[in-house]
C-alpha angles and dihedrals in degrees: 000000000000121000090250093053091047091050092049092049091049091048091049093049091048090050092050095047098041102027095055099049121105131209114259109232093201091067089071100044097095097038125105154255088054115231113235114183090195092055101039097043093050114103131356122342130181120207139184124197150172134201119213127196122230090277094054096255114144104240099170139021124192147166124221132201110200135183124188129195132178126205129168091354096305128105134217120196118190115200124191113190124198113187119205087243089065095255115135131202135183128204128177116198123200108202125196121190111218095207096245101077092277128109140200122211135192133189132163095249095044118097107234114324136328119232126205143176134189123227110187105283094005141065128198118207122185130188145134127244135179104237122196114223123174095335095316130095123225126189105226131185114226119210104189123189119189126189124196111228131184123277097038095298129138122186116208125197116186124192110203110205138190119187088352094302122115106242098171142002130217124204119193130180113200127190128186114237129210113270 
C-alpha cells in the first residue's frame, strides 16, 4: 500500500472507532455537584457561546440572557440571544418534569418535544430544530450535554447532527446571576 492509502485507512478506522462512540450517562451518576434543572434554571443566568462547523472553525459567537421561573411544578426559561453579527433571537422553553428524573421541553422553534434526563452532575437534552443556513433550512438533531460546575456555572456541549453525523458543535458557558 502507498503511504497515502495507509494514512486514509488509518484516518477512516479512527473516525469509525471514535466518531461512533457515545457518552455513557451512568459515568456521571455518582459525581457532584448534582445538577438540578429546577435550581439552576431559576432566576437570571448569563451565557456566552460559540458554534463550530464540522472542521472546528468558529462560525458564530453569541451572548444569552436567560431567566427561569417555576410555578406549579413546571418551568419556563426565557432565552434572549444576541449574536456578534447583530442578529437577535428569542426562545421560550416550557419544561415539565416527569417525576422520574426525566423532563419534557417545548419551544416554538423546536420540532415536537425535547426530552432530557439528569445523571448526577450531568444532564442530557435531545431535540430537533429546523436551522436556517445560507438561505436553506436543515432539520438537525441536537444532543446537548450539560455539566454542573462549582460557583453557579454550567457548561453545555451540543452536538448538532444530520443523518447521525455531527455537522456542528455548540459550546455554551452559563453562570447564575444575583436576583
